[in-house]
C-alpha positions in Angstrom: 31.6 -23.0 6.3 29.4 -20.0 7.0 27.8 -18.1 4.1 26.6 -14.6 4.2 24.1 -12.9 2.0 24.2 -9.2 1.4 20.6 -7.8 1.6 21.6 -4.2 1.6 19.7 -1.8 -0.7 21.7 0.6 -2.9 21.8 4.1 -1.6 20.1 5.6 -4.7 17.1 3.3 -4.2 16.7 4.5 -0.6 17.1 8.1 -1.7 14.5 7.6 -4.4 12.0 6.0 -2.1 12.4 8.8 0.5 12.2 11.4 -2.2 8.9 10.0 -3.6 7.3 9.2 -0.2 8.1 12.5 1.4 7.3 14.3 -1.8 4.0 12.6 -2.1 3.0 13.4 1.4 4.1 17.0 1.1 2.6 17.6 -2.4 -0.8 16.0 -1.6 -1.1 17.6 1.8 -0.1 21.0 0.6 -2.4 20.8 -2.4 -5.3 19.7 -0.2 -4.7 22.5 2.3 -4.4 25.2 -0.5 -7.6 23.9 -2.1 -9.5 24.1 1.3 -8.1 27.6 1.8 -9.1 28.8 -1.7 -12.6 27.4 -1.3 -13.0 28.8 2.2 -12.0 32.2 1.1 -14.3 32.0 -1.9 -11.4 32.4 -4.4 -12.2 29.4 -6.5 -14.8 26.6 -6.7 -12.4 23.8 -7.5 -8.8 24.9 -7.0 -7.2 21.5 -6.5 -5.3 21.3 -9.9 -3.7 24.8 -9.5 -3.0 23.9 -5.9 -1.4 20.7 -6.9 0.8 22.5 -9.5 1.9 25.0 -6.9 2.7 22.2 -4.4 4.8 20.3 -7.0 6.6 23.5 -7.8 7.3 24.3 -4.1 8.6 20.8 -3.5 10.9 20.9 -6.5 12.3 24.3 -5.4 12.8 22.9 -1.9 14.7 19.9 -3.2 16.9 22.1 -5.4 17.7 24.4 -2.5 18.5 21.4 -0.3 20.7 19.8 -3.0 22.6 23.1 -3.5 23.3 23.4 0.2 24.6 19.9 0.8 26.8 19.7 -2.3 30.0 21.7 -2.5 31.5 23.3 -5.6 32.5 20.0 -7.2 29.1 18.5 -6.3 30.6 15.4 -4.7 30.5 15.9 -0.9 27.9 16.5 1.8 30.6 17.7 4.2 30.0 21.3 3.3 26.7 21.1 5.2 28.6 20.1 8.4 30.5 22.8 10.4 34.2 22.2 10.6 34.0 22.5 14.4 31.9 19.3 14.5 34.3 17.1 12.5 36.1 15.8 15.7 32.9 15.8 17.8 29.5 14.6 16.6 30.8 13.4 13.2 34.1 11.8 14.4 32.9 8.2 13.8 31.5 8.9 10.3 34.9 10.1 9.0 35.0 13.6 10.5 38.5 13.2 11.9 39.9 12.1 8.6 38.1 14.9 6.8 39.6 17.4 9.2 43.1 16.0 8.7 42.6 16.2 4.9 41.4 19.8 5.0 44.3 20.8 7.3 46.8 19.1 5.0 45.3 20.9 1.9 45.4 24.2 3.8 49.1 23.6 4.8 50.0 22.9 1.1 48.2 26.1 0.0 50.0 28.1 2.6 53.3 26.5 1.6 52.8 27.6 -2.0 52.4 31.2 -1.1 
């Protein structure tokens, strides 16, 4: 009898790791570049802390904008970020065909009510 072991990592763990890794790279890199620019222009002697605060703020704003673009009005779907014309093409294997059929059925029901 063969036994299988599920070693998959939950999605939220993967999202958190990517969020912190990419965020760390973006924040530290941006803060360092802003500090170098401020010192090079003679604006401040040690501008790393304000640069770090600005970089954190920019990263959080970027994440908020991204989140608002990929979630629809109910906040439960990323399909709003994919054009409807790509449902049967590029995204057919990831559920695009079913999504298109569902949206067409909902559209037909709404048209039938009117």
